[in-house]
C-alpha positions in Angstrom: -0.9 7.2 3.6 1.4 8.3 0.9 0.0 9.2 -2.5 0.9 6.5 -5.0 0.4 7.5 -8.6 -0.8 4.3 -10.0 -3.3 5.8 -12.3 -5.7 3.5 -14.2 -6.3 3.9 -17.9 -9.7 3.6 -19.5 -8.0 1.0 -21.9 -7.0 -1.2 -19.0 -10.5 -1.0 -17.3 -12.2 -1.7 -20.6 -10.0 -4.7 -21.3 -10.9 -6.1 -17.8 -14.5 -5.4 -18.4 -14.4 -7.4 -21.7 -12.9 -10.3 -19.9 -15.9 -10.6 -17.7 -18.7 -13.0 -18.6 -21.9 -11.6 -20.2 -23.6 -11.6 -16.8 -21.7 -10.6 -13.7 -22.1 -9.2 -10.3 -21.2 -5.6 -9.7 -18.9 -6.7 -6.8 -16.8 -8.7 -9.3 -16.2 -5.6 -11.4 -15.4 -3.5 -8.4 -12.9 -6.2 -7.2 -11.3 -6.2 -10.7 -11.0 -2.5 -10.7 -9.5 -2.5 -7.1 -7.0 -5.2 -8.3 -6.0 -3.1 -11.4 -5.4 -0.1 -9.1 -3.3 -2.1 -6.7 -1.2 -3.4 -9.5 -0.7 0.1 -10.9 0.3 1.3 -7.5 2.8 -1.5 -7.1 4.3 -0.8 -10.5 4.6 2.9 -9.5 6.3 1.9 -6.3 8.7 -0.3 -8.2 9.4 2.4 -10.7 10.1 5.0 -7.9 12.4 2.6 -6.0 10.0 2.0 -3.1 10.8 -1.7 -2.9 12.3 -4.2 -0.4 15.0 -6.6 -1.1 14.3 -10.3 -0.3 16.3 -10.0 3.0 14.5 -6.8 4.0 11.1 -8.5 3.4 12.1 -11.5 5.3 13.2 -9.4 8.3 9.9 -7.4 8.1 7.8 -10.5 8.1 9.8 -12.0 10.9 9.4 -8.8 13.0 5.7 -8.7 12.3 4.9 -12.3 13.0 7.2 -13.1 15.9 5.3 -11.0 18.4 
């Protein structure tokens, strides 16, 4: 797996923590942190040009699901 530099900031994690209700399950916090990490990775990919055009994505989905 290629290294994607979508580094989280403490500010972003704290903002997400503040949005949680007063009582929450640890799994919910972990899911939010994982989501934040994935968003940062996606933004890093986009910034680095690691993206698909709409036509490329359609072809990719067609190949994957037409087996």
